[in-house]
N, C-alpha and C positions, 0 to 999 in steps of 0.2 A: 703600744703610742710610742713615738718618738719624742725624744726629750725636747721642753721648747726653746731651750738653749742653743740647739743642733738643730731645729726645723727647718730655719731658711740657709742653711750651709749649702750650697749646691757643687758639684765637682768643678763647674765652670769658673766658682770663683777661686777654688784651690787649683786649679790648671793653668800653666802658664801659656799666655796666647800666643807665643811665638813658638816654642816646639811642641804646645798641645801634650806635655808631661805635667806629673807633680812638679812643684817649686823646686829648685836645688838651689839653697844660697838665695832665698828671695830678696830680692831690694826692692822698696818704693821710691819712684821718682817723685818731683814735688806736684805733679798733676794727680798725685794718687793711685797710680795705675803700678802694678808689681810684677816684676819677670826676674827670671834667673838671673844671677849673678853672670853663669857662661853666656846665656843669650845674648845678653847685654852687651858683652867683651867683643861675640861675634859681631854684632851690628857695628860697633864703633868701629872695627878692624876694616868696614866696607864705606865709613861717612869721613868726609873731611877731617884731617886731623882737628881732634881737640871740638867735634861737633857731633851732639846725640841729639834724635828726637825721638821722642815716644811713640813708640810700635803702634799706638790705638790711636791717640788725640795731634799726633805729630807736634806735639808744643815742644819747643827748646827746651833741652837738658843743662843747665849749666854744671859740670863736673868738678866735683872738691879735684885737689890737687894729687892725689893717689887715685884719682881716674873714678869706674863701676864699683871698686869695693870701696869707697868711702862714702858712698850712697848709704842711705838707713835701711836699715834689715828690717824685715817685717815679719815679726815674732807672731805676730797674732796669727800669721796665714800656717805656720806649721803647729802652731796651736791648736789652732781649728783643724787641722787634716791631722792630726794626731787622736783628736776627740773623733772623729768623725770614721776614723779608722776602726776604731774601738766598737762602733755601734754595727753589730749583725743588721743585715738589710734585709727587709722582703718577707719579715717573720713575725708573727704574733707576738703578742708581750707575754703570754704563758709560753710561747714555742722558747722566746728569749730566757725566762727563767731555769728551764729546764737542759737549754741547748747551750747559753754564753760557755764555753770551756774558759778552766785556767789558763792564764797565759803566761804563768811561773812555772806550775812543775809540770810535769811529761806521764802522769798517770790519768790523765783526761778526764776529771772531776770539773764538777759543774761549777763554775763561778757563784758566788753568794755578796761578792764584795768588790770595790773598785776602789784603789789609790789613785786619788786627784794628781798627786805629785809625781808618781813614778813614772807615766801612768801603766796600768797593769790591772789586769780582770783576776781577782783571788777566788780561790776555793777556800774554805773554810780552815783548812790543814794552814796552807800558805797564808793566810790571814791571820793565825796566831805567830808564824814564825816571820813574820813579816813586822810586828809589832814588836817582837821581842830585841830587834835590834835598835841600839840607842840612836843611830842616825836616822831611824824612822818613824822615832814616837810623835815628831811634830809632823807628819805625814796626815792630811784628812782625807779619810777613809769613807765612804758612803756604801749602801748598799747596791746592789744591782736593781731592786725594785724602786728604790727612789731617784736612781741613774732613769730608768725607764720611762717611770711617770712625769718627769720635770721637777721632781722635789728637790733635786742635787742641781739644779741650773747657778744657782749662786754661787756653789764650790767650784763649777765648771768654771764659770767666768773669772773667779776669783786666781784660779792657778797660774802664776807667776811663770813667764818665759823669757821675758826681757834680762838676757844675760850682758855683762861687760865684755866688748870683744877683745880687749886687753888683758884681762883678769880671769874670764869665764866665771865671774861670781855675778850673784843675781843683783840687777840696779836695784838699790834701795833709795836713792837719793838725787835729787833735781839741783843742776848747778845753775843757779840765774845769771854768774856772769858768763858762763858759755852757753847756756842754753840748750841743755843735753843730760841725759840721765846718765849718773855713774854708779858703780859701787861704793864699798865702805873703803875697798884699798885705795881707789881713787881719791876719796876724801881726803885720807891721810899723805897723799903721793902730790901728784900734779894738780888737785885742787885745792889743796888744804889753805889758799889764801884767798879763795871765791867768797862769794855768797852761794850758800846752798840749803835745801830744806829737804825733809823727809820726801818721799815722793806721793806718799798719800796727800799731805798737806797741799802739796803742789800739781796735784791729778784733781784736787778739789777746788783749787783757785781756779786753773784753767779750763776743766771742764763746764764749770757755770759760765765762764766766758762763751766756750764753744757751743753749748747747747742752743746760748741768745742768736748763735750766729748759724746755727743748725734752723733755727724757726724760720728766720730769711730767707736761707735758702729752700726750706720746703716750701717756702709762700713763695719762690722764685721757678722751683721745680710746678707747681700747681700752675704758675701762667703759662710755663711753656708747654704744661701739658693740655691746657685751653687751647695754646695757641697750634698743636698740632690736631687738636679735635677741629680746630676752623678749617685747618690746611687740609686733611683728610675730607671735610666735607667738599669743600671746593676742588678739591682732587677727584673726588666721586661724582659730582656734576659736571666736569669738565666735557667728560665723552660725550654725555648727552648733548654740552651745548655743541662741541664740535659736530655732532652727528643733524643736530638742527639746523647749525649754519652751512651745512652742506646741502641739507636738503632745501635750503630758502635760496643758495646758490644755484641750485639745479632747475628750480620750479623757476626761476628767475630766468635763466639760459632757457628753459622750456619756453617759455611766453615770447622771450625776444624771437626764437627761432618760429615761432607760431607767426607773430606779427611780419618777420621777414619773408615767410613764406607768402602769406597774405598779400604784401607789397610784391612781392615778386609776382605773383598769380593775375595780379589786378594789372602790373606792367604788361604782362603777357597778354591778358586779353585786351589790351589798350593797341595792342601791334598788333593784333589779329582783325581787330576793328580798323584799323587803318590800312593792314594790308588787304582785307575785304574793298573797301574805298576804290583803293589804287589799281586794283584786279579790272574793276570793274572802268574804271576812266581810261585805263590801258587799253580794252576790248573796245569802248568806242569811239578811243583815238587811230585804233587799228580799223577799225570799219568804215571811217570817214576818211581814213589815209588810201584806203583801197578803193573806194567810192572816187574820189578825187584823181586817184590812179587812172582807173578805167574811162571818167571824162576826157582826161588829157590823151590817153593813148589814141581815144575815139575821134580828137580832134584833130591829133599828129597825122593818123592815118587817112583824115577824109582830106586833110590838105595837100599829103601827098600825092593822094589820087589825082587829084586838081590839078597839080602842078605837074605830074607824068603825063596824064592822059587826056584833058581838056581841052578844048580847041581855046584860042583869045577870046572868042566871044562866049566861051562857057567860063572860062576864068575871070572875066569883067562882071557877069552876070552873077558871081556869089563874092566878090571880090570885097565891096563894104562889109557885109556879113561876117566872111571869113576874120577878115582883120580885127575886127570888134571883138570875136569871138577867141581870138588869138590873146589879145592884149588881155581879155578880162579871164582867160584864162591863166596868163604869166601873174595877172596880179592877184586872183584867188591862192594861187599857189603859195604866194610869200605870206599873204595874211594868217591861211589857215596852220602852216607851220609855225608862226609865231605865235597864235593864239593857240595852238596846240600844246607847244613846249614851256608856255609862260608858267601853268598849273604842276608841270611834272617837278617832284622835290625826291631825295634821298634820305633814309632813315640813318641817324645815329643815337645810339645809348650814350648819355653822358655820365662820365663816370662823378660820383660823389665828391667834394673838393674836403670833405672833412676826412681825418683820422681813422680808419674805419676801427683799430685796434683800440686807440681809447674812446672813440664815443661807445664802442659796445662795452669797455671797462667800464665807463661812468654809467651806462644802463644795469650792467649786472648788479652796479653797487660797490662798496668799500667794506671791508672789515675793518671794524674800530674796536679797539681796547678802552675797557670802563674799569674803573676804581669799583671792585668788588665791597660790599658792605659787610666786615668783618663782625664777629662777634668781641671778637679780643684781638688786642696786636701782640705784635712781639714782644718779649719781655726786656725792654730797654728804657731808660731812664734820661740820657745824655746821646743825642748824636747831632751830626752836624745837620747845620739849616739848610733844607732842600729848596726848590724853586719848581714850577709848572711851565716854565717855557719851553716852548720846542723853536728851533731855529730855523730848520723844514730845510728839504735837499733842494725845493723847487723854488723857496720862496723869493722874492725881489730881492734887490740891492738893498743893503742897511744905507741909514742917512745919516749922518752926524747931525744932532739938535742941539748938544752943548758942549761946550769945553769950560773946566773948572781949572782955573791957571794957578799960578804959584802966590799971586797977590792974595788970593782969597783962601790958599791953604799953608800962609805964613811960613813961605819961601821953603818950600818942599825939596827935596833933594833924593832920588832915587827911588821911584814909588815901586818896590818890586812886586808886591803881593796886595790882591782886595778881598774882601769880603764882605758879604750883606747881613746883617743882623736878622733875628727873629721879629724885630719891629719892624725891618726896611732901611735902617741907615746904613752908611756904608763906611767901613774901615778900611784903612790904606796903611801898610807898613813903610812909614819914611827911614827907609836905611840908612842915608846919610847923616840924619839928624838925629838916630837914635831915640825914636819915638813914633805913637800911632797919631794917625788924623782920624776924628771924626768929623763925618757930615752929615747932612739929612738925606732925605729922600730924593728933594730937587737939587741934590746937591752944595746946596749952603753949606758953610763951613760952623760947627759946631764947638769942638776942643780938639785938645791935642793933649797927651800922656805921654809923658818923658818916661823913658826907660836907662835901663844902666847895662845896654848891649844895644847892637845894632839888629836889629829885626830882619828877617827874609822873608817869613810867611806866616798869615795869619788864618784862622778857621774858626767859623760863629757856632756855636751849639745852640740849640732851642732852649735850655735854661738862660742863654743869656751871656755865658761866660764866653771866653775868646780862648784859643790855645795859639802861644806866639812862638815862634822858634828863633834860632840865631845866637844863641849864649851855651856854648860848648855843646854836653851832650844834656840839654836842659831842654824840657818843655815848660814855659811860665803860664800858667792858668790865670787870666783876670776875670773878674766879677763884671756886672753891668758896667759899675762905675769907674772901669780900668785901672782897679785896686787889686795887686796881687794876692790872690788866695792861698795859691800852693805852687809848688813847683815837683814836675815828674820829672827823677834821672832816669835816662835810659842806660841800661847796662848792657854791656859786650859787645860795644863797636870796636871792630877791627882798627880804625884812625883815630887816634888819640888827639889829634888836632885839629879835628873837622868839626863843623858847628850842626848841628839841627838845622836844614832846609826846607826839604817839603812837608805840609801837615794838610791831612784830611780825616775825617772820621767815619765810619761805612755805619749802614744802618741799625747794627748790633752793638754801635758803642765802641767798638775796637780803633784806636788811634793808630793811625799810619803817617810813620814819620820818618825822616830819610836822614841822614848822616854819611857821609861821604861819599863812597859807592855801594852802601849797605841800604835796603828799606826794611824797616821794623814793622810789627803787627804787636801793639800793645794792649791788655785790658786794660779796662778804664782806672784801675789801681796803678796803671803804670808797670806791672810785669810782661814781660816780655814774651810772646806767645809764639812768634816767627821771625824768622829772619830770612829775606832774597838777598844775595848778590854774594859773592864769595869770590875772591880772586881764584881766577883758574878755574868759575865754574862753568866754562864756555857760555854759553846761549845766554847766560842769564847774571853775565857781567856787565857792570855799568860803569860810566866814566864817575867822574867826583863830583858832579852839581846835579843833584835830579830834584823834580817838582814832582807832585804827585795828586790825583785823583781816584775817587770811586765811584760808580754807579749804583743803580736801584737794584744791582744783582749781588754788590758787595764784590763786586771784581774789583782791583787795582790796576789802574793805568799809571803808568811811569815815563814822565818826560825828562830824556838822559841829554842835558844841554852839550855836553862833551862828545857825545857819539851821536847826535845830532838824531835822535831816533825816539821812538815810541815803543813801549812795549805794556803788554797787557798780562795780569797774572788772575789764576781766579781765587777765589777767598783762604784756599790750602795752600798756595806759593807757587802752584802750577803753570809755567810758563803757557799760553795760550796765543800770541800772535807778535810780532814785530813788525812795524811799518815805519817809513820813512828813511830817508838816505840824503846826504849832505850835498847840497845844488839848492838852485832856485826854481826849478821845474815845479808843474803839479805835482803835489805829494811828496817833495823834497823838502827837507828844513837846514834851516843853518842856524845853531844855537838858539834850539826852543827854549820857552821859558815856563811860564804859567800853563796849566792844564785842568780845564773844566768839562763837564758833560750837563748835556740839556735833559729834559724830562722824560726823551725817547732813548737815550743813553749816547746819543752821537757825540763825540769827542771835540771841544775847541780848544786851540793851542797858537798859545802867541809865538810867533814865527820872527824872533828877534831881530837877526842880520838882514831877513829878507823882507823887513819892515812891513808884516800881514799878519792878519789872524786868518788860518786856515780852518774849514771842517773835516773832519773823517766820519765814516758810519761807526759804528760801534763794534763791526768785526775787521777795523782798519783801513777801509778803504776811502780813499779819499774822493771826495766830494767837490769840494769847490772853495776858492777863497772869499771869505766874507768880505774882510778888509784889505786895502792895498795902499802902498805910497802913492802911486799916482791917481788910483780914485777918490780917497779916501783922507790924501794926506797924513797918514800914520808914518810915527817914527821910531824906531825900536819899543815896542810895545814889550809889557812886561808881565802886568795883572791882569786878570781876565776875572768877569763876576757876571751873573743873570740878577737881574732885579726883578722884584716882584710885579712890578711894570710894564714891565716886557720889553726893557731896555738891557743891551750887551752893554758893559761898562770897560773900558779898557785904558789901563793908566801906561804912560810913558815915565820919560824921566822927572818931569815935574808936573804935570798936567794930568788928569782925568777925563774922560773922552765919552759922551753918552752917545750910545748909537742905537735907532729905530727903524 
């Protein structure tokens, strides 16, 4: 039986996932992934100066002054590797007892003991010799039988491998001042004036705290597991749904084809019936015409004969009848021809005035997306307030229904951003007056909250909190009443003099914020998970003023004021597409400000200098201009938001416009 202490140790856990070999100088990253120091140093040479991403989770790794060497060493990995290497694999307990060789002598004797500190397997002779050395008398030695049965698990766990990197002595103290483990030599030298405790006391103190946090994380892991099970169920059902949808479409198409064939056959039968009647009509007309022709020819021939060969007496004897007959024949010819031709018609097939493709598409039906009732939900607590409004690619023109002016907003100046809270209230950043303006659903002024900085953007969270940017590298978190509850400090920004500007929160609670020409993704606690936008980064290089939005796929949309473009990135920071260029034509932008998405993930952007609001599809294709200066009187739009009652609200310098 394998020891309980090592039963869960796997080669995968003890192998570097970069070189796929046993760890060499294992270094642990802040995300708790471990890699060889040489592997990390090689990766660092391929990345921009000073930047390193975790090869497993792609999280940014802030490096200490001495680089990779300054990262914490993972002593536990080396310890577990040493223990695992001492375990003969694939053998029974009896075979081990007889067949584990002594690792000290060369006599080939079977080992009966194991030194936890050395670590070595020892035969009886070597164990006796081992105990005679003064330096080894404190070593913990267990029997091979206890080792294999798991009885020595506690001794294995207690084996200390953490040594001071400066003095190569065991770390027996913890410096509370420096927050690092130290050896006795460190205590009397560099840390003599610091606060430190014995490592056991520090471990007991921190262990309790870590165990409490671990319980929460395990609960979160259960939530993730339930969520994965729900997603797997949906995934398994998806192929069946697609197959059923295909069958429904094909069935509908077949019924349309059958209906079309029936209508076609009816039209053809109608045409043939009309053709038969027409043929009879024509035959009767032809027969009548031939009889008339014969009558006329007979009259003509008789008249010619009388005039040619008749004597005057003979001519005068029939002159009355002949004249009457000639007149009658001439009149009958005109009348019969008019009567015959008035009923003659031609046939044409009138084409449908409808767009055949559109009408057939309507008959086939639309593919609709419906929300899936999930048993659980993603394990998130705080996300940005979302809406269900769809602007629509083919919707009619929007109409201005309300304007909230400066008199109602307390002399506002430069309303740079808008947000809608979970209760439906509207929050505007009054940049020029260093405050937030709060409005009701109907646009009525409710209150103002003064700030100590000029706010740029605001995002509303589902728990009622607000995230506000504009103060250096800080994000101010306000509660429902507008009181500051905490401040998130964003670290690692390249431009020290720039302010936080754009702000959004994705569906997993990650905060997306911009500082200068960089975009940061933060975990809810504020730790930096990812950065996008380093100078000389090519396609991902931004200008110095950015706004952001996220869609239902947690993709990041960046509106670049200086570069007159928008860019989309996937949740890991991979560039997906760029759209827009400087100009006033369709799909062009001139200093775009705020950007938002509707519930179909289509992109809406405030085109500042073009005095309009434009709509792009989720793949960056220009659709149409929603609002313009000519049609809607729009002037320098900055902030955008969608309300729950179907309004698109747009802020200008000191007014907020409601469109529907």
